[in-house]
C-alpha positions as CSV (number, residue, x, y, z in Angstrom):
1,M,0.0,0.0,0.0
2,R,1.2,3.4,-0.8
3,P,-0.2,5.8,1.7
4,V,0.7,9.0,-0.1
5,L,-1.3,7.9,-3.2
6,V,-4.3,7.0,-1.2
7,I,-4.2,10.4,0.7
8,I,-3.9,12.3,-2.5
9,G,-6.6,10.2,-4.2
10,L,-9.0,10.8,-1.3
11,I,-8.4,14.6,-1.5
12,V,-9.0,14.6,-5.1
13,V,-12.2,12.7,-4.6
14,L,-13.3,15.3,-2.1
15,M,-12.6,18.1,-4.4
16,G,-14.5,16.5,-7.3
17,A,-17.4,15.7,-5.0
18,T,-17.4,19.4,-3.8
19,W,-17.4,20.7,-7.3
20,A,-20.2,18.4,-8.4
21,L,-22.4,19.4,-5.4
22,Q,-21.7,22.9,-6.2
23,G,-22.7,22.5,-9.7
24,A,-26.0,20.8,-8.6
25,Y,-26.9,23.8,-6.5
26,L,-26.5,21.8,-3.2
27,L,-23.5,23.8,-1.6
28,P,-23.4,27.6,-1.2
29,A,-23.3,29.8,-4.1
30,T,-20.0,30.0,-6.2
31,F,-19.3,30.6,-9.8
32,M,-19.2,26.8,-10.2
33,R,-22.9,26.3,-11.0
34,G,-24.6,24.1,-13.7
35,P,-24.3,20.8,-15.4
36,E,-20.8,21.4,-16.7
37,W,-19.5,21.5,-13.0
38,I,-21.4,18.4,-12.1
39,A,-19.5,16.6,-15.1
40,I,-16.1,18.3,-14.1
41,G,-16.6,17.3,-10.4
42,G,-17.7,13.8,-11.3
43,G,-14.8,13.2,-13.5
44,V,-12.3,14.5,-11.0
45,A,-13.9,12.4,-8.3
46,I,-13.5,9.2,-10.5
47,L,-9.9,10.2,-11.2
48,G,-9.3,10.5,-7.5
49,L,-10.8,7.1,-6.8
50,L,-8.6,5.6,-9.4
51,I,-5.6,7.1,-7.9
52,A,-6.6,5.8,-4.3
53,I,-7.3,2.4,-5.7
54,F,-3.9,2.3,-7.4
55,G,-2.4,3.3,-4.0
56,I,-4.3,0.5,-2.1
57,R,-3.7,-2.1,-4.6
58,R,-0.9,-4.6,-3.8
59,A,2.1,-4.8,-6.1
60,A,2.5,-7.9,-8.1
61,P,4.7,-10.4,-6.5
62,A,8.4,-10.3,-7.9
63,K,9.1,-13.2,-10.2
64,P,11.9,-15.4,-8.9
65,A,15.2,-15.1,-11.0
66,P,15.8,-18.1,-13.1
67,P,18.5,-20.6,-11.7
68,S,21.9,-19.9,-13.1
69,Q,23.6,-22.8,-14.9
């Protein structure tokens, strides 16, 4: 597990969710209103989720070296 990637991914998810909720008029007024910000926020949240999953995912086990002859 790579904790730095997990933390960065979760922060990006929160940013994206905030933007999407602002776009949906569910959070206080900003200039980020409307369907384009819902789409941008959703995309950013998905990207953050992928970063976090990549950080959680276990690395593939190293292949043993072939025996030398």
